[in-house]
C-alpha positions in Angstrom: -15.7 -0.5 51.9 -16.0 2.1 49.0 -19.4 3.8 48.5 -21.5 2.5 45.6 -21.3 4.9 42.5 -24.4 7.1 42.3 -25.5 5.7 38.9 -25.6 2.1 40.3 -27.7 3.3 43.2 -30.1 5.0 40.7 -30.1 1.8 38.6 -31.1 -0.2 41.6 -33.8 2.3 42.5 -35.3 2.1 38.9 -35.1 -1.7 38.9 -36.9 -1.8 42.3 -39.7 0.4 41.0 -40.2 -1.9 38.1 -40.2 -5.0 40.4 -42.8 -3.3 42.6 -45.0 -2.6 39.6 -44.7 1.2 39.9 -43.9 1.1 36.2 -45.2 -1.8 34.1 -43.8 -3.2 30.8 -44.4 -0.7 28.1 -44.7 2.3 30.4 -42.7 5.4 29.6 -40.4 6.6 32.3 -40.5 10.2 33.6 -37.9 12.6 32.2 -34.3 12.3 33.4 -34.7 15.7 35.0 -37.7 14.5 37.0 -36.0 11.3 38.1 -32.9 13.2 39.0 -34.9 15.7 41.2 -36.7 12.9 43.0 -33.5 11.0 43.7 -31.2 14.0 44.4 -28.8 13.4 41.5 -28.0 15.1 38.1 -29.4 14.1 34.8 -26.0 12.5 33.7 -26.2 10.1 36.6 -29.8 9.1 35.6 -28.6 8.7 32.0 -25.8 6.3 33.0 -28.2 4.3 35.1 -30.7 4.1 32.2 -28.0 3.0 29.8 -26.9 0.3 32.1 -30.5 -1.0 32.4 -31.0 -0.8 28.6 -27.8 -2.9 28.1 -29.3 -5.5 30.5 -32.6 -5.5 28.7 -34.6 -4.0 31.6 -35.3 -0.8 29.7 -35.4 0.1 26.1 -34.8 3.4 24.4 -36.9 4.7 21.5 -35.4 7.3 19.3 -37.2 10.6 19.7 -39.7 9.2 22.2 -38.0 8.4 25.5 -37.1 5.5 27.7 -39.6 2.7 28.4 -39.8 -0.4 30.6 -38.9 -3.3 28.3 -41.6 -5.8 27.4 -40.7 -9.4 28.5 -38.5 -10.6 25.7 -36.8 -14.0 25.3 -33.1 -13.6 24.6 -32.4 -14.8 21.1 -29.8 -17.4 20.5 -27.7 -16.6 17.4 -25.5 -19.5 16.3 -22.5 -18.7 14.2 -21.2 -21.6 12.0 -20.4 -21.9 8.3 -21.4 -25.6 8.6 -25.0 -24.5 9.1 -25.6 -23.1 5.6 -28.4 -25.4 4.2 -30.2 -25.5 0.9 -33.5 -25.1 2.8 -32.7 -21.6 3.9 -30.3 -19.3 5.8 -29.2 -20.1 9.4 -31.1 -17.1 10.9 -34.4 -18.7 9.9 -33.3 -22.0 11.5 -32.4 -20.2 14.7 -35.7 -18.5 15.0 -37.7 -21.6 14.1 -35.9 -23.5 17.0 -37.0 -20.7 19.3 -40.6 -20.8 17.8 -40.2 -17.2 16.7 -41.4 -15.8 13.4 -38.3 -14.8 11.3 -38.2 -12.1 8.7 -35.8 -9.5 7.4 -35.9 -6.3 5.4 -33.2 -5.4 2.9 -32.0 -2.9 0.5 -29.4 -3.5 -2.3 -27.4 -0.9 -4.2 -25.3 -2.1 -7.2 -21.9 -0.8 -8.3 -21.1 1.0 -5.0 -17.4 2.0 -4.9 -15.6 0.0 -2.3 -14.4 2.0 0.7 -10.8 1.5 1.8 -11.5 -0.9 4.6 -13.9 -3.0 2.6 -11.5 -3.1 -0.4 -8.8 -4.4 1.9 -11.0 -7.1 3.3 -12.1 -8.2 -0.3 -8.6 -7.9 -1.7 -9.6 -5.4 -4.4 -8.7 -1.9 -5.2 -10.3 1.0 -3.4 -13.3 2.3 -5.4 -13.9 -0.9 -7.3 -17.7 -1.5 -7.8 -19.4 -3.7 -5.2 -23.0 -4.9 -4.6 -23.9 -3.6 -1.1 -26.9 -5.0 0.8 -28.1 -3.8 4.2 -30.3 -6.0 6.3 -32.5 -5.6 9.4 -33.3 -9.1 10.8 -36.5 -9.5 12.8 -37.8 -12.0 15.4 -41.5 -11.8 15.9 -41.4 -8.4 14.3 -38.6 -7.0 16.6 -35.2 -6.1 15.3 -32.4 -8.4 16.6 -29.6 -8.0 14.1 -28.2 -5.7 11.5 -25.9 -6.5 8.7 -24.2 -4.8 5.8 -22.9 -7.1 3.1 -20.4 -6.3 0.3 -19.8 -8.5 -2.8 -17.3 -7.6 -5.6 -19.3 -6.8 -8.7 -16.6 -8.6 -10.7 -17.7 -11.9 -9.1 -21.5 -11.8 -9.5 -22.1 -9.1 -12.2 -24.1 -10.3 -15.1 -25.3 -13.4 -13.3 -28.7 -14.5 -11.8 -27.3 -14.0 -8.3 -26.1 -10.4 -8.6 -28.9 -9.3 -6.3 -28.8 -11.2 -3.0 -32.5 -10.6 -2.4 -33.7 -10.6 -6.0 -34.0 -13.1 -8.8 -34.6 -16.9 -8.6 -32.1 -17.4 -5.7 -33.2 -14.5 -3.5 -32.6 -15.1 0.1 -30.6 -18.3 -0.4 -27.5 -17.1 1.5 -24.0 -16.4 0.3 -22.9 -20.1 0.2 -25.8 -21.3 -1.8 -25.9 -18.3 -4.2 -22.2 -18.6 -5.0 -22.6 -22.3 -5.7 -25.1 -21.4 -8.4 -22.3 -19.6 -10.4 -19.7 -22.2 -9.8 -18.0 -20.5 -6.8 -17.4 -22.9 -3.9 -17.1 -21.3 -0.4 -14.4 -23.1 1.5 -14.5 -21.2 4.8 -15.4 -18.0 6.6 -13.4 -15.8 9.0 -15.2 -13.9 11.7 -13.8 -11.3 14.0 -16.2 -10.4 16.9 -15.6 -7.5 19.2 -17.7 -5.6 21.7 -18.4 -1.9 21.2 -21.1 0.8 21.8 -23.9 1.2 19.3 -23.9 4.2 17.0 -26.9 6.5 16.9 -28.1 5.0 13.7 -27.7 1.4 15.0 -29.4 2.3 18.2 -32.4 3.8 16.4 -32.8 0.7 14.1 -32.4 -1.8 17.0 -34.6 0.1 19.4 -31.8 0.4 22.0 -30.1 3.4 23.7 -27.2 5.1 21.9 -23.9 3.7 23.2 -25.6 0.5 24.5 -23.4 -2.6 24.1 -23.4 -4.5 20.9 -21.2 -7.2 19.3 -19.8 -6.2 16.0 -18.8 -9.2 13.8 -16.6 -8.7 10.7 -17.2 -11.7 8.5 -15.6 -12.6 5.3 -16.3 -15.6 3.0 -13.5 -17.2 1.0 -13.7 -19.4 -2.1 -11.8 -22.6 -2.4 -9.0 -20.8 -4.3 -8.5 -18.4 -1.3 -10.3 -15.4 -2.9 -12.6 -13.2 -0.6 -16.1 -13.2 -2.3 -18.2 -11.4 0.4 -17.6 -9.5 3.5 -20.1 -8.2 6.0 -20.4 -6.1 9.2 -22.9 -7.7 11.6 -24.2 -5.9 14.6 -26.0 -7.8 17.4 -27.4 -6.1 20.6 -25.8 -7.7 23.7 -28.9 -7.3 25.8 -31.2 -9.2 23.4 -29.0 -11.8 21.8 -26.7 -14.7 22.9 -24.0 -15.5 20.4 -22.8 -19.1 20.2 -20.1 -20.4 17.9 -20.3 -24.0 16.6 -16.9 -25.5 15.7 -17.3 -28.4 13.2 -14.7 -31.1 13.7 -13.5 -33.0 10.7 -12.7 -36.7 11.3 
């Protein structure tokens, strides 16, 4: 039988110390150098062990501060379905309400941002054409659980009351409901999920270790005439969120 890799052995050791209450939730772990010296391994081995436990939700990394024992945290269930857009509010709020969690989000919108090449391709427009870009940080009980960057062609919403997704009389209504206000009917959405490692910026915003596992979803909404009217990059931390897809069946 092959010997267990050193980082898995250290991960088990750290997990055991937490189970035995050597470290309590919220406690800051000793430095990697100190743990490595105690366990007879190098700092890189400790780093890999900590990253594994962060991806499993046992530990959490805080940018510029260190690694901590994660507070008990219910895994958030995120349901993906275009059929769940309701006049009463966006699906995220419904998901959090079902879990009895307080939902909120922070956003920033920049108008007339030139479309990068990839975004232009996804929206079927020329590179550099102006778009409305909105970045979101979604919160559950005050803790970040999802990031999103949305792009809408300025040619679609410019000069209307819905040009700012989080401003005006239809602020926060969601893409489907906002587009309906200007006579654009959304027929369907296409989503492409893939696992990858978090970037340094994403890790900092989500409170996870750099390179922790996330699910990156590329979503595009299409109008009933086949035109892309919004595309977004959604990032969800694997350790804290369970993604479920609902498939509506037409009869």
